[in-house]
Every structure is written in structure tokens, then in C-alpha cells.
All heavy atoms as a GROMACS GRO file, in nm:
protein
  490
    1MET      N    1   1.508  -1.846  -1.147
    1MET     CA    2   1.410  -1.839  -1.040
    1MET      C    3   1.347  -1.700  -1.041
    1MET      O    4   1.414  -1.600  -1.065
    1MET     CB    5   1.478  -1.868  -0.906
    1MET     CG    6   1.384  -1.857  -0.790
    1MET     SD    7   1.454  -1.916  -0.638
    1MET     CE    8   1.356  -2.062  -0.620
    2LEU      N    9   1.219  -1.695  -1.011
    2LEU     CA   10   1.145  -1.568  -1.010
    2LEU      C   11   1.168  -1.493  -0.878
    2LEU      O   12   1.176  -1.555  -0.772
    2LEU     CB   13   0.996  -1.596  -1.024
    2LEU     CG   14   0.952  -1.667  -1.151
    2LEU    CD1   15   0.804  -1.702  -1.144
    2LEU    CD2   16   0.979  -1.582  -1.273
    3ASP      N   17   1.176  -1.360  -0.887
    3ASP     CA   18   1.186  -1.283  -0.763
    3ASP      C   19   1.045  -1.263  -0.706
    3ASP      O   20   0.945  -1.300  -0.767
    3ASP     CB   21   1.259  -1.151  -0.785
    3ASP     CG   22   1.185  -1.052  -0.872
    3ASP    OD1   23   1.061  -1.055  -0.879
    3ASP    OD2   24   1.252  -0.967  -0.934
    4LEU      N   25   1.037  -1.205  -0.587
    4LEU     CA   26   0.909  -1.190  -0.519
    4LEU      C   27   0.810  -1.106  -0.598
    4LEU      O   28   0.690  -1.138  -0.604
    4LEU     CB   29   0.928  -1.130  -0.380
    4LEU     CG   30   0.997  -1.221  -0.278
    4LEU    CD1   31   1.021  -1.147  -0.148
    4LEU    CD2   32   0.916  -1.346  -0.255
    5GLN      N   33   0.855  -0.999  -0.661
    5GLN     CA   34   0.764  -0.914  -0.737
    5GLN      C   35   0.709  -0.988  -0.859
    5GLN      O   36   0.592  -0.971  -0.895
    5GLN     CB   37   0.834  -0.784  -0.778
    5GLN     CG   38   0.866  -0.693  -0.661
    5GLN     CD   39   0.742  -0.654  -0.581
    5GLN    OE1   40   0.631  -0.649  -0.631
    5GLN    NE2   41   0.761  -0.627  -0.454
    6GLU      N   42   0.791  -1.069  -0.923
    6GLU     CA   43   0.743  -1.148  -1.038
    6GLU      C   44   0.640  -1.251  -0.994
    6GLU      O   45   0.538  -1.270  -1.060
    6GLU     CB   46   0.861  -1.216  -1.108
    6GLU     CG   47   0.953  -1.119  -1.180
    6GLU     CD   48   1.082  -1.182  -1.225
    6GLU    OE1   49   1.140  -1.266  -1.152
    6GLU    OE2   50   1.127  -1.147  -1.336
    7LYS      N   51   0.667  -1.317  -0.881
    7LYS     CA   52   0.570  -1.413  -0.827
    7LYS      C   53   0.438  -1.344  -0.794
    7LYS      O   54   0.331  -1.396  -0.823
    7LYS     CB   55   0.626  -1.480  -0.702
    7LYS     CG   56   0.740  -1.576  -0.730
    7LYS     CD   57   0.794  -1.632  -0.602
    7LYS     CE   58   0.913  -1.722  -0.626
    7LYS     NZ   59   0.970  -1.774  -0.501
    8ARG      N   60   0.448  -1.225  -0.734
    8ARG     CA   61   0.328  -1.152  -0.697
    8ARG      C   62   0.248  -1.114  -0.822
    8ARG      O   63   0.126  -1.125  -0.824
    8ARG     CB   64   0.364  -1.026  -0.618
    8ARG     CG   65   0.243  -0.960  -0.559
    8ARG     CD   66   0.278  -0.844  -0.468
    8ARG     NE   67   0.173  -0.817  -0.375
    8ARG     CZ   68   0.049  -0.784  -0.406
    8ARG    NH1   69   0.013  -0.778  -0.532
    8ARG    NH2   70  -0.040  -0.761  -0.314
    9ALA      N   71   0.315  -1.072  -0.925
    9ALA     CA   72   0.247  -1.035  -1.049
    9ALA      C   73   0.175  -1.155  -1.110
    9ALA      O   74   0.062  -1.143  -1.158
    9ALA     CB   75   0.347  -0.976  -1.148
   10ILE      N   76   0.239  -1.270  -1.108
   10ILE     CA   77   0.177  -1.392  -1.161
   10ILE      C   78   0.055  -1.430  -1.078
   10ILE      O   79  -0.052  -1.457  -1.133
   10ILE     CB   80   0.279  -1.508  -1.166
   10ILE    CG1   81   0.383  -1.480  -1.275
   10ILE    CG2   82   0.208  -1.641  -1.191
   10ILE    CD1   83   0.503  -1.573  -1.271
   11LEU      N   84   0.068  -1.431  -0.946
   11LEU     CA   85  -0.045  -1.465  -0.860
   11LEU      C   86  -0.160  -1.366  -0.877
   11LEU      O   87  -0.277  -1.405  -0.879
   11LEU     CB   88  -0.001  -1.472  -0.713
   11LEU     CG   89   0.085  -1.592  -0.677
   11LEU    CD1   90   0.147  -1.573  -0.539
   11LEU    CD2   91   0.005  -1.721  -0.682
   12SER      N   92  -0.127  -1.240  -0.891
   12SER     CA   93  -0.231  -1.139  -0.912
   12SER      C   94  -0.307  -1.163  -1.042
   12SER      O   95  -0.429  -1.150  -1.047
   12SER     CB   96  -0.171  -0.998  -0.913
   12SER     OG   97  -0.121  -0.966  -0.786
   13SER      N   98  -0.234  -1.200  -1.146
   13SER     CA   99  -0.301  -1.226  -1.273
   13SER      C  100  -0.389  -1.351  -1.262
   13SER      O  101  -0.496  -1.356  -1.320
   13SER     CB  102  -0.201  -1.238  -1.387
   13SER     OG  103  -0.129  -1.358  -1.380
   14TRP      N  104  -0.345  -1.450  -1.186
   14TRP     CA  105  -0.425  -1.570  -1.166
   14TRP      C  106  -0.553  -1.538  -1.089
   14TRP      O  107  -0.656  -1.601  -1.108
   14TRP     CB  108  -0.348  -1.676  -1.091
   14TRP     CG  109  -0.240  -1.744  -1.170
   14TRP    CD1  110  -0.208  -1.724  -1.301
   14TRP    CD2  111  -0.149  -1.840  -1.121
   14TRP    NE1  112  -0.102  -1.804  -1.336
   14TRP    CE2  113  -0.064  -1.875  -1.228
   14TRP    CE3  114  -0.129  -1.900  -0.998
   14TRP    CZ2  115   0.037  -1.970  -1.215
   14TRP    CZ3  116  -0.028  -1.993  -0.984
   14TRP    CH2  117   0.054  -2.027  -1.092
   15ALA      N  118  -0.545  -1.442  -1.000
   15ALA     CA  119  -0.661  -1.406  -0.918
   15ALA      C  120  -0.763  -1.326  -0.998
   15ALA      O  121  -0.877  -1.310  -0.955
   15ALA     CB  122  -0.616  -1.325  -0.796
   16SER      N  123  -0.726  -1.280  -1.113
   16SER     CA  124  -0.815  -1.196  -1.193
   16SER      C  125  -0.930  -1.277  -1.252
   16SER      O  126  -0.927  -1.399  -1.259
   16SER     CB  127  -0.738  -1.128  -1.306
   16SER     OG  128  -0.714  -1.220  -1.410
   17ASP      N  129  -1.031  -1.206  -1.297
   17ASP     CA  130  -1.146  -1.270  -1.358
   17ASP      C  131  -1.110  -1.343  -1.487
   17ASP      O  132  -1.184  -1.432  -1.530
   17ASP     CB  133  -1.256  -1.167  -1.385
   17ASP     CG  134  -1.324  -1.121  -1.258
   17ASP    OD1  135  -1.311  -1.189  -1.154
   17ASP    OD2  136  -1.390  -1.016  -1.262
   18ALA      N  137  -1.000  -1.307  -1.548
   18ALA     CA  138  -0.959  -1.372  -1.673
   18ALA      C  139  -0.934  -1.522  -1.653
   18ALA      O  140  -0.942  -1.599  -1.748
   18ALA     CB  141  -0.835  -1.305  -1.729
   19CYS      N  142  -0.903  -1.561  -1.530
   19CYS     CA  143  -0.876  -1.702  -1.501
   19CYS      C  144  -0.994  -1.771  -1.432
   19CYS      O  145  -0.981  -1.884  -1.386
   19CYS     CB  146  -0.752  -1.715  -1.412
   19CYS     SG  147  -0.600  -1.661  -1.491
   20ALA      N  148  -1.108  -1.703  -1.422
   20ALA     CA  149  -1.224  -1.760  -1.353
   20ALA      C  150  -1.274  -1.884  -1.427
   20ALA      O  151  -1.275  -1.889  -1.549
   20ALA     CB  152  -1.335  -1.657  -1.343
   21VAL      N  153  -1.316  -1.982  -1.348
   21VAL     CA  154  -1.375  -2.103  -1.404
   21VAL      C  155  -1.524  -2.076  -1.424
   21VAL      O  156  -1.592  -2.031  -1.332
   21VAL     CB  157  -1.354  -2.223  -1.309
   21VAL    CG1  158  -1.425  -2.347  -1.361
   21VAL    CG2  159  -1.205  -2.250  -1.289
   22GLU      N  160  -1.573  -2.102  -1.544
   22GLU     CA  161  -1.713  -2.074  -1.577
   22GLU      C  162  -1.807  -2.144  -1.479
   22GLU      O  163  -1.789  -2.262  -1.447
   22GLU     CB  164  -1.743  -2.121  -1.719
   22GLU     CG  165  -1.878  -2.079  -1.769
   22GLU     CD  166  -1.901  -2.114  -1.914
   22GLU    OE1  167  -1.802  -2.130  -1.989
   22GLU    OE2  168  -2.017  -2.127  -1.951
   23SER      N  169  -1.903  -2.070  -1.428
   23SER     CA  170  -2.004  -2.119  -1.334
   23SER      C  171  -1.947  -2.158  -1.198
   23SER      O  172  -2.016  -2.222  -1.119
   23SER     CB  173  -2.083  -2.236  -1.393
   23SER     OG  174  -2.147  -2.199  -1.511
   24MET      N  175  -1.823  -2.124  -1.169
   24MET     CA  176  -1.760  -2.153  -1.040
   24MET      C  177  -1.677  -2.032  -1.000
   24MET      O  178  -1.555  -2.032  -1.014
   24MET     CB  179  -1.674  -2.279  -1.049
   24MET     CG  180  -1.749  -2.402  -1.090
   24MET     SD  181  -1.642  -2.544  -1.097
   24MET     CE  182  -1.731  -2.654  -0.992
   25PRO      N  183  -1.743  -1.926  -0.950
   25PRO     CA  184  -1.673  -1.800  -0.927
   25PRO      C  185  -1.561  -1.805  -0.823
   25PRO      O  186  -1.474  -1.719  -0.825
   25PRO     CB  187  -1.785  -1.706  -0.881
   25PRO     CG  188  -1.894  -1.795  -0.835
   25PRO     CD  189  -1.884  -1.921  -0.914
   26GLY      N  190  -1.557  -1.903  -0.738
   26GLY     CA  191  -1.451  -1.914  -0.637
   26GLY      C  192  -1.328  -1.987  -0.685
   26GLY      O  193  -1.232  -2.002  -0.610
   27LEU      N  194  -1.327  -2.034  -0.809
   27LEU     CA  195  -1.213  -2.108  -0.861
   27LEU      C  196  -1.148  -2.034  -0.976
   27LEU      O  197  -1.211  -1.961  -1.051
   27LEU     CB  198  -1.256  -2.247  -0.910
   27LEU     CG  199  -1.311  -2.343  -0.807
   27LEU    CD1  200  -1.351  -2.474  -0.873
   27LEU    CD2  201  -1.211  -2.370  -0.695
   28ARG      N  202  -1.016  -2.054  -0.989
   28ARG     CA  203  -0.940  -1.998  -1.099
   28ARG      C  204  -0.860  -2.111  -1.163
   28ARG      O  205  -0.812  -2.201  -1.095
   28ARG     CB  206  -0.842  -1.890  -1.049
   28ARG     CG  207  -0.909  -1.771  -0.982
   28ARG     CD  208  -0.993  -1.695  -1.084
   28ARG     NE  209  -1.052  -1.574  -1.032
   28ARG     CZ  210  -1.175  -1.565  -0.985
   28ARG    NH1  211  -1.252  -1.671  -0.976
   28ARG    NH2  212  -1.223  -1.450  -0.946
   29GLN      N  213  -0.849  -2.108  -1.294
   29GLN     CA  214  -0.771  -2.207  -1.368
   29GLN      C  215  -0.656  -2.134  -1.437
   29GLN      O  216  -0.667  -2.092  -1.553
   29GLN     CB  217  -0.859  -2.277  -1.472
   29GLN     CG  218  -0.788  -2.384  -1.552
   29GLN     CD  219  -0.770  -2.512  -1.475
   29GLN    OE1  220  -0.858  -2.556  -1.404
   29GLN    NE2  221  -0.654  -2.574  -1.488
   30PRO      N  222  -0.544  -2.116  -1.365
   30PRO     CA  223  -0.430  -2.047  -1.426
   30PRO      C  224  -0.376  -2.126  -1.545
   30PRO      O  225  -0.384  -2.249  -1.547
   30PRO     CB  226  -0.325  -2.042  -1.314
   30PRO     CG  227  -0.401  -2.067  -1.188
   30PRO     CD  228  -0.518  -2.153  -1.226
   31PRO      N  229  -0.320  -2.056  -1.642
   31PRO     CA  230  -0.260  -2.126  -1.757
   31PRO      C  231  -0.156  -2.227  -1.710
   31PRO      O  232  -0.072  -2.197  -1.626
   31PRO     CB  233  -0.194  -2.013  -1.836
   31PRO     CG  234  -0.263  -1.889  -1.793
   31PRO     CD  235  -0.305  -1.911  -1.650
   32GLY      N  236  -0.168  -2.348  -1.760
   32GLY     CA  237  -0.072  -2.453  -1.727
   32GLY      C  238  -0.102  -2.530  -1.600
   32GLY      O  239  -0.036  -2.628  -1.570
   33ALA      N  240  -0.204  -2.488  -1.524
   33ALA     CA  241  -0.239  -2.558  -1.401
   33ALA      C  242  -0.317  -2.685  -1.432
   33ALA      O  243  -0.404  -2.684  -1.520
   33ALA     CB  244  -0.319  -2.469  -1.309
   34ASP      N  245  -0.286  -2.793  -1.363
   34ASP     CA  246  -0.357  -2.919  -1.384
   34ASP      C  247  -0.499  -2.914  -1.328
   34ASP      O  248  -0.590  -2.974  -1.384
   34ASP     CB  249  -0.283  -3.035  -1.317
   34ASP     CG  250  -0.149  -3.063  -1.384
   34ASP    OD1  251  -0.136  -3.037  -1.505
   34ASP    OD2  252  -0.058  -3.111  -1.314
   35GLN      N  253  -0.516  -2.842  -1.217
   35GLN     CA  254  -0.646  -2.833  -1.150
   35GLN      C  255  -0.676  -2.688  -1.118
   35GLN      O  256  -0.585  -2.608  -1.100
   35GLN     CB  257  -0.644  -2.911  -1.020
   35GLN     CG  258  -0.616  -3.058  -1.033
   35GLN     CD  259  -0.609  -3.125  -0.897
   35GLN    OE1  260  -0.623  -3.062  -0.794
   35GLN    NE2  261  -0.588  -3.255  -0.897
   36PRO      N  262  -0.804  -2.656  -1.106
   36PRO     CA  263  -0.838  -2.520  -1.062
   36PRO      C  264  -0.791  -2.495  -0.919
   36PRO      O  265  -0.779  -2.588  -0.839
   36PRO     CB  266  -0.991  -2.517  -1.068
   36PRO     CG  267  -1.031  -2.634  -1.150
   36PRO     CD  268  -0.923  -2.735  -1.136
   37LEU      N  269  -0.761  -2.370  -0.889
   37LEU     CA  270  -0.722  -2.329  -0.755
   37LEU      C  271  -0.832  -2.241  -0.699
   37LEU      O  272  -0.897  -2.167  -0.772
   37LEU     CB  273  -0.593  -2.248  -0.759
   37LEU     CG  274  -0.471  -2.317  -0.819
   37LEU    CD1  275  -0.360  -2.215  -0.840
   37LEU    CD2  276  -0.425  -2.429  -0.730
   38SER      N  277  -0.851  -2.247  -0.567
   38SER     CA  278  -0.949  -2.157  -0.507
   38SER      C  279  -0.887  -2.018  -0.499
   38SER      O  280  -0.765  -2.002  -0.487
   38SER     CB  281  -0.991  -2.206  -0.369
   38SER     OG  282  -0.888  -2.184  -0.274
   39ILE      N  283  -0.973  -1.919  -0.507
   39ILE     CA  284  -0.926  -1.781  -0.493
   39ILE      C  285  -0.859  -1.764  -0.356
   39ILE      O  286  -0.762  -1.689  -0.343
   39ILE     CB  287  -1.039  -1.679  -0.518
   39ILE    CG1  288  -0.984  -1.538  -0.533
   39ILE    CG2  289  -1.144  -1.686  -0.411
   39ILE    CD1  290  -0.907  -1.513  -0.656
   40ASP      N  291  -0.906  -1.837  -0.255
   40ASP     CA  292  -0.845  -1.830  -0.122
   40ASP      C  293  -0.700  -1.880  -0.124
   40ASP      O  294  -0.613  -1.822  -0.059
   40ASP     CB  295  -0.926  -1.911  -0.020
   40ASP     CG  296  -1.061  -1.849   0.009
   40ASP    OD1  297  -1.076  -1.726  -0.007
   40ASP    OD2  298  -1.152  -1.924   0.049
   41GLN      N  299  -0.673  -1.987  -0.200
   41GLN     CA  300  -0.535  -2.037  -0.210
   41GLN      C  301  -0.445  -1.933  -0.275
   41GLN      O  302  -0.332  -1.912  -0.231
   41GLN     CB  303  -0.532  -2.166  -0.293
   41GLN     CG  304  -0.594  -2.285  -0.226
   41GLN     CD  305  -0.602  -2.403  -0.321
   41GLN    OE1  306  -0.668  -2.394  -0.425
   41GLN    NE2  307  -0.536  -2.512  -0.286
   42ILE      N  308  -0.495  -1.869  -0.379
   42ILE     CA  309  -0.416  -1.767  -0.448
   42ILE      C  310  -0.393  -1.646  -0.358
   42ILE      O  311  -0.280  -1.596  -0.348
   42ILE     CB  312  -0.484  -1.727  -0.580
   42ILE    CG1  313  -0.487  -1.848  -0.676
   42ILE    CG2  314  -0.412  -1.609  -0.645
   42ILE    CD1  315  -0.574  -1.828  -0.798
   43MET      N  316  -0.497  -1.601  -0.289
   43MET     CA  317  -0.483  -1.485  -0.201
   43MET      C  318  -0.390  -1.517  -0.083
   43MET      O  319  -0.313  -1.432  -0.041
   43MET     CB  320  -0.620  -1.438  -0.152
   43MET     CG  321  -0.710  -1.384  -0.265
   43MET     SD  322  -0.633  -1.258  -0.370
   43MET     CE  323  -0.613  -1.126  -0.252
   44ASP      N  324  -0.396  -1.639  -0.030
   44ASP     CA  325  -0.304  -1.679   0.077
   44ASP      C  326  -0.159  -1.673   0.028
   44ASP      O  327  -0.070  -1.626   0.100
   44ASP     CB  328  -0.335  -1.820   0.128
   44ASP     CG  329  -0.459  -1.826   0.215
   44ASP    OD1  330  -0.507  -1.719   0.261
   44ASP    OD2  331  -0.509  -1.938   0.237
   45ALA      N  332  -0.135  -1.719  -0.093
   45ALA     CA  333   0.000  -1.713  -0.149
   45ALA      C  334   0.045  -1.568  -0.166
   45ALA      O  335   0.161  -1.534  -0.137
   45ALA     CB  336   0.005  -1.787  -0.282
   46LEU      N  337  -0.046  -1.481  -0.209
   46LEU     CA  338  -0.013  -1.338  -0.221
   46LEU      C  339   0.022  -1.278  -0.085
   46LEU      O  340   0.118  -1.203  -0.072
   46LEU     CB  341  -0.129  -1.261  -0.283
   46LEU     CG  342  -0.140  -1.268  -0.434
   46LEU    CD1  343  -0.275  -1.215  -0.480
   46LEU    CD2  344  -0.028  -1.191  -0.499
   47ARG      N  345  -0.056  -1.312   0.018
   47ARG     CA  346  -0.028  -1.260   0.153
   47ARG      C  347   0.108  -1.308   0.203
   47ARG      O  348   0.181  -1.234   0.268
   47ARG     CB  349  -0.140  -1.300   0.249
   47ARG     CG  350  -0.263  -1.211   0.236
   47ARG     CD  351  -0.363  -1.234   0.348
   47ARG     NE  352  -0.450  -1.346   0.322
   47ARG     CZ  353  -0.555  -1.344   0.240
   47ARG    NH1  354  -0.584  -1.236   0.173
   47ARG    NH2  355  -0.630  -1.451   0.224
   48GLN      N  356   0.141  -1.433   0.174
   48GLN     CA  357   0.272  -1.485   0.215
   48GLN      C  358   0.385  -1.409   0.147
   48GLN      O  359   0.486  -1.377   0.210
   48GLN     CB  360   0.282  -1.634   0.185
   48GLN     CG  361   0.195  -1.720   0.274
   48GLN     CD  362   0.197  -1.866   0.233
   48GLN    OE1  363   0.270  -1.908   0.144
   48GLN    NE2  364   0.113  -1.945   0.298
   49LEU      N  365   0.369  -1.380   0.019
   49LEU     CA  366   0.471  -1.302  -0.051
   49LEU      C  367   0.480  -1.161   0.006
   49LEU      O  368   0.590  -1.108   0.024
   49LEU     CB  369   0.439  -1.295  -0.201
   49LEU     CG  370   0.466  -1.421  -0.282
   49LEU    CD1  371   0.421  -1.401  -0.425
   49LEU    CD2  372   0.613  -1.459  -0.277
   50ASP      N  373   0.365  -1.100   0.032
   50ASP     CA  374   0.365  -0.965   0.090
   50ASP      C  375   0.437  -0.964   0.225
   50ASP      O  376   0.515  -0.873   0.254
   50ASP     CB  377   0.222  -0.913   0.107
   50ASP     CG  378   0.158  -0.875  -0.025
   50ASP    OD1  379   0.230  -0.864  -0.127
   50ASP    OD2  380   0.036  -0.857  -0.027
   51ALA      N  381   0.413  -1.065   0.307
   51ALA     CA  382   0.478  -1.072   0.437
   51ALA      C  383   0.629  -1.089   0.421
   51ALA      O  384   0.707  -1.032   0.499
   51ALA     CB  385   0.420  -1.188   0.519
   52ALA      N  386   0.670  -1.162   0.318
   52ALA     CA  387   0.812  -1.185   0.294
   52ALA      C  388   0.886  -1.057   0.257
   52ALA      O  389   1.004  -1.043   0.283
   52ALA     CB  390   0.832  -1.289   0.185
   53VAL      N  391   0.815  -0.961   0.199
   53VAL     CA  392   0.879  -0.835   0.160
   53VAL      C  393   0.835  -0.720   0.251
   53VAL      O  394   0.865  -0.605   0.223
   53VAL     CB  395   0.852  -0.799   0.012
   53VAL    CG1  396   0.918  -0.899  -0.079
   53VAL    CG2  397   0.706  -0.786  -0.018
   54GLY      N  398   0.762  -0.753   0.358
   54GLY     CA  399   0.726  -0.653   0.457
   54GLY      C  400   0.613  -0.560   0.416
   54GLY      O  401   0.594  -0.455   0.475
   55GLN      N  402   0.537  -0.597   0.314
   55GLN     CA  403   0.424  -0.516   0.273
   55GLN      C  404   0.304  -0.550   0.359
   55GLN      O  405   0.294  -0.656   0.418
   55GLN     CB  406   0.389  -0.542   0.126
   55GLN     CG  407   0.497  -0.501   0.031
   55GLN     CD  408   0.459  -0.534  -0.113
   55GLN    OE1  409   0.364  -0.605  -0.139
   55GLN    NE2  410   0.535  -0.483  -0.206
   56SER      N  411   0.209  -0.459   0.362
   56SER     CA  412   0.086  -0.480   0.436
   56SER      C  413   0.002  -0.586   0.366
   56SER      O  414  -0.014  -0.584   0.246
   56SER     CB  415   0.007  -0.350   0.444
   56SER     OG  416  -0.121  -0.374   0.496
   57SER      N  417  -0.055  -0.679   0.445
   57SER     CA  418  -0.142  -0.780   0.385
   57SER      C  419  -0.286  -0.729   0.377
   57SER      O  420  -0.375  -0.803   0.340
   57SER     CB  421  -0.137  -0.909   0.468
   57SER     OG  422  -0.184  -0.884   0.598
   58SER      N  423  -0.306  -0.602   0.409
   58SER     CA  424  -0.442  -0.548   0.404
   58SER      C  425  -0.471  -0.480   0.272
   58SER      O  426  -0.567  -0.406   0.260
   58SER     CB  427  -0.461  -0.449   0.519
   58SER     OG  428  -0.373  -0.339   0.504
   59GLN      N  429  -0.389  -0.504   0.171
   59GLN     CA  430  -0.414  -0.446   0.040
   59GLN      C  431  -0.542  -0.503  -0.016
   59GLN      O  432  -0.575  -0.618   0.009
   59GLN     CB  433  -0.298  -0.476  -0.055
   59GLN     CG  434  -0.170  -0.408  -0.015
   59GLN     CD  435  -0.057  -0.442  -0.110
   59GLN    OE1  436  -0.070  -0.531  -0.194
   59GLN    NE2  437   0.054  -0.375  -0.096
   60PRO      N  438  -0.616  -0.425  -0.094
   60PRO     CA  439  -0.741  -0.476  -0.150
   60PRO      C  440  -0.716  -0.591  -0.245
   60PRO      O  441  -0.612  -0.601  -0.309
   60PRO     CB  442  -0.799  -0.357  -0.225
   60PRO     CG  443  -0.695  -0.252  -0.226
   60PRO     CD  444  -0.587  -0.289  -0.132
   61SER      N  445  -0.812  -0.680  -0.251
   61SER     CA  446  -0.804  -0.792  -0.341
   61SER      C  447  -0.803  -0.743  -0.486
   61SER      O  448  -0.875  -0.651  -0.520
   61SER     CB  449  -0.927  -0.882  -0.319
   61SER     OG  450  -0.942  -0.971  -0.425
   62PRO      N  451  -0.722  -0.807  -0.572
   62PRO     CA  452  -0.723  -0.767  -0.712
   62PRO      C  453  -0.855  -0.799  -0.779
   62PRO      O  454  -0.884  -0.752  -0.887
   62PRO     CB  455  -0.608  -0.847  -0.774
   62PRO     CG  456  -0.585  -0.960  -0.682
   62PRO     CD  457  -0.626  -0.912  -0.546
   63CYS      N  458  -0.939  -0.879  -0.713
   63CYS     CA  459  -1.069  -0.916  -0.769
   63CYS      C  460  -1.182  -0.841  -0.700
   63CYS      O  461  -1.299  -0.874  -0.720
   63CYS     CB  462  -1.092  -1.065  -0.753
   63CYS     SG  463  -0.977  -1.165  -0.847
   64ALA      N  464  -1.150  -0.743  -0.616
   64ALA     CA  465  -1.255  -0.671  -0.544
   64ALA      C  466  -1.352  -0.607  -0.641
   64ALA      O  467  -1.312  -0.552  -0.742
   64ALA     CB  468  -1.192  -0.565  -0.455
   65ARG      N  469  -1.476  -0.618  -0.610
   65ARG     CA  470  -1.580  -0.562  -0.696
   65ARG      C  471  -1.654  -0.454  -0.618
   65ARG      O  472  -1.676  -0.467  -0.500
   65ARG     CB  473  -1.680  -0.670  -0.736
   65ARG     CG  474  -1.616  -0.783  -0.813
   65ARG     CD  475  -1.719  -0.893  -0.832
   65ARG     NE  476  -1.656  -1.019  -0.862
   65ARG     CZ  477  -1.638  -1.067  -0.983
   65ARG    NH1  478  -1.676  -0.999  -1.086
   65ARG    NH2  479  -1.582  -1.182  -1.001
   66SER      N  480  -1.692  -0.352  -0.687
   66SER     CA  481  -1.770  -0.248  -0.621
   66SER      C  482  -1.917  -0.287  -0.627
   66SER      O  483  -1.962  -0.348  -0.722
   66SER     CB  484  -1.748  -0.113  -0.688
   66SER     OG  485  -1.780  -0.122  -0.824
   67ALA      N  486  -1.988  -0.250  -0.523
   67ALA     CA  487  -2.130  -0.287  -0.515
   67ALA      C  488  -2.216  -0.190  -0.592
   67ALA      O  489  -2.184  -0.081  -0.621
   67ALA     CB  490  -2.175  -0.291  -0.370
   0.00000   0.00000   0.00000
């Protein structure tokens, strides 16, 4: 079983642009996933993990872009 930090690392990598679905910027297709996931689903899972370890959920998104 994965620990919280390992889960967080996996979710963070899924949230990255490397998993973006072409022409659908709000979706990610993680390796091995049957269907694309919304970035919101991935970020919600990250927030849940952060809450479980007492970290702040106000951390910047791993996909944050500068204007």
C-alpha cells in the first residue's frame, strides 16, 4: 500500500501538463486510467491527502501558470 506522500506524488504528476488530454485542457489521462479525470477531481484528491497529513490546502496548484 502507498503512503500519503507517495499518493500525493502520483496525484501531482497526474495533474501535470504531461497528462493533459489534447484539445481538452481541463482533463488528464493518467497512465493506466480507463477514462480521463478532471483536474478538479485530481486537485480534490490532493486536498484530501493534504488534510489527512495536516498540511495547508492553500498550496499552489502544480499546474499553475504565470500570466
